[in-house]
N, C-alpha and C positions, 0 to 999 in steps of 0.2 A: 582351113584346118586347123586345131588349137592341140597342144600338147596334150597328153592326158596326165601327165605329171604336174604340169602347170596351167591350167586353161587359161591364163592370160597370155601365154606364148604361144605364137605360130608354131607349126611342125611341118615335115617334109623339107620340101626345097625352100630354103630362106635365106635372106641376105642379111648380113650382118653390116653393123656401121659402127666403127670405132670413130670420136672425136676427140680433140686435144688443141687447147690454144697453144701454139708456138711461141717459145720465148716468155711463158708465163712467168717464170722465176725473175725474170729482168723486169717485167712489168711490176710485181709485186714490190721490187725494191724502188723502181721509179714511182709508182703511184702510193706508197705505203697503205695508210687506212683508207684511203680512197678505193683500193682495188677491191675490196669487199663487197661494195654497194654496184660496182660495174660489174663483177662477176655475178652477182645475184642476178641482175637484169638481164645479161647476157644468156644465164641458165634458163630463165623463167622463158624468155623467147624461143630458145633453142627447143626446149620441151615442147613448146606449143605447136611449133613448126612441125616436128617429127610427131606427136600424137595427131596432127591434122591430116597427115598422111598415112596412118595407120601402124606408127612404128610405136614399138613397147619399148622402154627401158628396161634395161635387165642389169645394168649397173652403173654407177657414179663414184668419182672418187677424184678429190682435187678439181682440176679444170677438164676432167674427161669422162666421158660417157662409152657406155656401150648400147646400141639400141639393135632390136632385131625386127624385121619385117618379112611378111608373108609375101611380098611381091617386090622385084628389084626396081621396079618402074617408080613404085610410091619412093623406095630408098633415095633414089636420085632426086626425086621430086620434093622431099623432105629437105634433104641436105641443101638444094640451092635455095630452098624458101627459108631455111635457117640462116643461111649468110646473108641473104637480103635484107633481113629483120635485124640481124644482131649487128651488121657492120655501122649502120648510121647510128647506135646508142653505144657502141663496144668498138671503137676502131682495132683494137685488138684482134677481134674475129677476122679481120682481113688476113690475119696470118694463122687461122684455125684449120686444122688438118682434119680432114674426114677421110677415111678409108673402108671401102665397101667389099665385103668378100661373100 
């Protein structure tokens, strides 16, 4: 089922996922200019994993995302895959926090 106000968003009982890289301010100080490309690659992989599991990006700010899923199992699978993909190329993702509601 899709939202009448925004046909790209699921409606009814949905699962929201918020992600954030824990300690990103410290990482910016430590990595300096190298943080930008690392964050870009992290975001690319995160988005791909979420989209593969039918998640829809609602908002992005800094290093945090808000996604919505029509199915809670897809939300969990998307988060697990996102972490599996992002940790090898962005060790900072080990401290990525994802909360599902």
